[in-house]
C-alpha positions in Angstrom: -3.1 10.7 -4.9 0.3 11.9 -6.1 1.7 10.1 -9.2 4.7 8.2 -7.9 5.1 5.9 -10.8 5.6 6.9 -14.5 3.9 3.8 -15.9 0.8 4.5 -13.7 0.7 8.1 -15.0 0.9 6.8 -18.6 -2.0 4.4 -17.9 -4.1 7.1 -16.4 -3.5 9.3 -19.5 -4.2 6.6 -22.0 -7.3 5.1 -20.2 -8.9 7.8 -18.1 -12.3 6.2 -17.9 -10.9 2.9 -16.7 -8.8 4.7 -14.2 -11.7 6.8 -12.9 -14.0 3.8 -12.5 -11.3 1.7 -10.8 -10.5 4.5 -8.4 -14.1 5.1 -7.6 -14.6 1.4 -6.8 -11.5 1.3 -4.6 -12.6 4.5 -2.8 -16.1 3.1 -2.3 -14.9 -0.2 -0.8 -12.3 1.6 1.3 -14.7 4.2 2.8 -18.0 2.3 2.9 -17.1 -1.4 2.7 -17.2 -2.0 6.5 -16.5 -0.8 10.0 -12.7 -0.9 10.0 -11.0 2.4 10.8 -8.8 4.1 8.2 -5.5 3.2 9.8 -6.5 -0.4 10.0 -7.6 -0.5 6.4 -4.2 0.8 5.2 -2.3 -1.7 7.3 -4.4 -4.5 5.9 -3.8 -3.2 2.4 -0.1 -3.0 3.2 -0.1 -6.7 4.2 -1.9 -7.7 1.1 0.5 -5.7 -1.1 3.5 -7.2 0.6 2.0 -10.8 0.3 1.4 -10.3 -3.4 4.8 -8.8 -4.0 3.4 -5.6 -5.4 6.2 -3.2 -4.4 4.6 -0.1 -5.9 1.5 -0.7 -3.7 3.7 -1.5 -0.7 5.2 2.0 -0.9 1.9 3.6 -1.4 0.3 1.8 1.4 3.2 2.5 3.8 2.7 6.2 3.0 -1.0 6.1 3.4 -0.8 4.1 6.7 1.6 6.8 8.0 -0.8 9.6 6.9 -3.6 7.7 8.7 -1.6 7.7 12.0 0.1 4.3 11.9 3.3 4.1 13.9 6.4 2.6 12.6 5.9 -0.3 15.0 2.4 -0.9 13.5 3.8 -0.8 10.0 6.5 -3.3 10.8 4.0 -5.6 12.5 1.9 -5.6 9.3 5.0 -6.5 7.4 6.2 -9.1 9.8 2.8 -10.9 9.6 3.7 -11.7 6.0 6.5 -14.1 7.1 4.4 -17.0 8.5 2.1 -17.2 5.5 4.2 -16.1 2.6 7.8 -16.7 3.7 10.9 -14.6 4.5 11.8 -13.8 0.9 8.4 -12.2 0.3 8.7 -10.2 3.5 12.2 -9.1 2.5 11.0 -7.6 -0.8 8.5 -5.5 1.1 11.0 -4.7 3.9 13.4 -3.4 1.2 10.7 -0.9 0.1 10.1 0.1 3.7 13.8 0.7 4.4 14.2 2.7 1.2 11.3 5.0 2.2 12.8 5.3 5.7 16.1 6.6 4.4 14.8 8.9 1.7 13.0 12.2 2.4 9.2 12.3 1.7 
């Protein structure tokens, strides 16, 4: 995965073993945790990231969902599903990340 955030890169450099084990656990759960297809898993992760207001993860999960074949409509649906449970302000924070990624080249 590309390093999109300086603080994350610094963490990886300072604690390489913690990073490697955390990444391995995440990869294991993502790939072998159940029957959901890749695109669906990334859309779920996007919703979780949006709901928890984790903007860095929102950006990562939007990119990964796109790479897995998610349409813009599917990505927006995942984001809109945040509104009934978490509220419009929480959705708006994630939507801001989405719009910023939409207007900047990848």
